Phi, psi and omega in degrees: 000144181298150177295142178290130185233108177282123182297157178291124185238156174291174178299145178300134178262352179204137175237126181234133174243133178247142186272340181203180183295327179298318179289328176296317177297320179298319179294321176298320175302316181302317178293318182299327184294340183248008178282152178213169179301139182096347180284148172234126176241123182255128178251112183247147179160161181289170174301133180081005182289335180121011182300314183294322177298314179296313182299317181298316181294321181294315182293318179296325177296312180297326181278347187053048182213101183291346181252007182302132176287121180240086182288153176288135177271023183306319184263328178277344182073321181226132171239122184257146180227130172266107188249162185302320185269320180195164177284156177225134174251123178257114184247145172231115186261012185303326186268005177296135176271323181226146180304326184296344180295342179300331182295332181286345181276352174069039182303315180304321179291321180298326184281351176296324184236003184201191180246170180227137176242117191239120173266152184054049184293337181298340179292341179266002181049239185263018185267358175272156181305139181292338184266017179288157170265126179253132177236113177269121184251132180210170173259128182305138181259095178212178185289335181262047187300129179227122184299340179281345181281147178222151173239132180241120174251123185255137180228144176199141175285326188266139177296331181303319177298317181297321178295315182294318177297319178299320179295316182288328175292321177299320180297315179298318180295323177298313180297317178295321178295333179272005177091012181253082179261148179069018179275156179265133178257133176222142178295135181244312182197161177164054191261295189252021180219175178280346182271153171236153182230144176233150170266126182249114186250127176226186183293338182257019177115195185249152172229171177242128177255123176253131174243123185241103188271015190304323183277356186272001184086179179085354177267122182304145183299326180297324178291317178299318181297315179295316180302318179293321185292332181250012174062045170278144183299145184259344177202177190287353177300331178299318180297315182298315185288309184296314180299318181296317182291321178298314180298320180300331183258015173086015177258133186282109173231154184299137173292142175272123181267320177201155181206145170230086186302326182294329178259003176070034183244129179222128176255124190237158168302141177265115181268009176095189183239352181286127178255192178273003174258130182235124181062032179080002182234149178296134177266113185307318181298317181290322177293323177294325175296322177293322175300319179299322177299314180298316180299321178296318178295315187284351175269002178248162173260127186252146184284158176272342176226150181227136177292139179268148181302323184269005182109161183082184183223148175257128183257124176279137182270153176284143174276077189289162174302321179299317178294317180298319179289323177299318177295315181299331183292347173300335174300316180288323185288327189235315185287313182301312175300330179293318180282341169064034182261310185230124177298143179273110177251178183300322182292319178296319180295322179296315178297319181298311183294322179294320179296318180289325177295322177298317181294320179291324175300328182288348178239028182298339181267006184294149177299136181241151180182199177291130176241115184283337172080335178229051181273079178213179197306321181297338185253009181243104188260126183283129182254091182300134179091349177276175181226161177058218181290344178293348179291343182245121173260133185258133172229174181062060187256351197294338184265021179300135178226178177252114184196197181296118185292343178299339181302311183292328177295315178296323179299321180284313188285341176237062190299125183291341186254358178206155184282120175253112180288165182300319181297316180291320176302312181298318180299315181289321178300313181295324179295319180295311181300318179298317179293321180293323178295331177281316185278332183231094183305335181268012182299132183255104184299316184292318178297320179294319181301316178297316181294322180299316182297311183292315180294325177297314180297320179296313182295316180298318178302312179300314185294323176303318177291317183296316182294323176292320178298316177299323179289315188271312183281320187256009176056047178233072187296344181300336181293338180294337180293342180273350185299314180304320179298316183292322178295321177298317176299317182298317176301321180294316180296321182291348176275354178284158181300142175082008185251012187295323182296314177296318180301316181296318183293314182290341182300337182292345182259010179261143179290000000 
């Protein structure tokens, strides 16, 4: 067998020592939390150094299965795993006779859809990707030698690895500082936003960890500019402020357990995974409970600023006409090119914006208040055993603005993630209007109807653009499956009174 040859590496940027196997598993979890498709992690070390222990813990974390069988790929060379977030190839190069044999394993193809974890990487010499993360594993050499102890020396050519490792280490330190030691971290969500979420499991139950990297850099300037133009929240202080005010007023939002706003870390109460959709279909009882939450909110007067727990105040932005039109313009930027019928020129954009300004002017008298902006099934968690409005737990609150409250009603009744039939929409609409007439004697049914139509059309228009953008720019094609539903909703909205001008303009994009 060829002599083991450790490739020339830059100086180690991090040294970690673990005292036992439990700490080794925790460190593997920390690395697993920041992995993504295309990554290569190389595990180097002598026989018995602990590579298999580390690899097994990392793979089980990604699989969210503590009992997953993780066989050694010593003889097969490659063991593949189809995991929830991405595929993983576990390679062992110990039996390679020549470095060039790595080419027969098809590593470039494996990295198209997944990541790779490679033991004995030195056998491939310089044929592995230069942007890999290298982890040298050894047992500390001291007088108090304990076979359970491990030392990890991390090497990387790219600063990006150092930043990501720093972020996940900060997260572990934050949890420990909040009194959550020895907890298990698992990926929970991080699909269509800049935020990522983890499930934190300990002996006393589960929590949700939100990491918001907006202030850490790496966000394209164009994204920052758009976020500002439509008043999307810029850091986690929005979550702290909005959630606190909602809870104070009797609306169920997750309790904040600990927070480090400067690092964008928030540990929250876990409200579960059950939504208002059951078996893939909207549950009428649960949707009516969500309508009750909206009516309770819309019968109150909400503040424009909220005190922050650590001091200072959070200012809610207006859902201005400019912001609403900017959001709707995603339809021109992404959906229109997708259907490929008419090029978007300056004249079309001018007509589009003028038509929307006219529509928004027509609802200038609409009731205004807090608008959560994503009040739909993925963010409405069913609280079994609770009563009244406590049956609905709200998440994804950070982008709350002050605008036409009909927006959130349209978001719920024309749910982007599940099919809401006409009969159920009518039933929920009537339930909302009835509750508002009871709770708010001055409620204007006709004004609300106009606002509901315009806000529904605006939201659907925006989502058509967003879903195409997610598919094409962010390589998430599954969002295209929702387009027929949204087009069907838009056709339904355009049949409402006062929507003929918008209906005529949008008609040019129909086959």
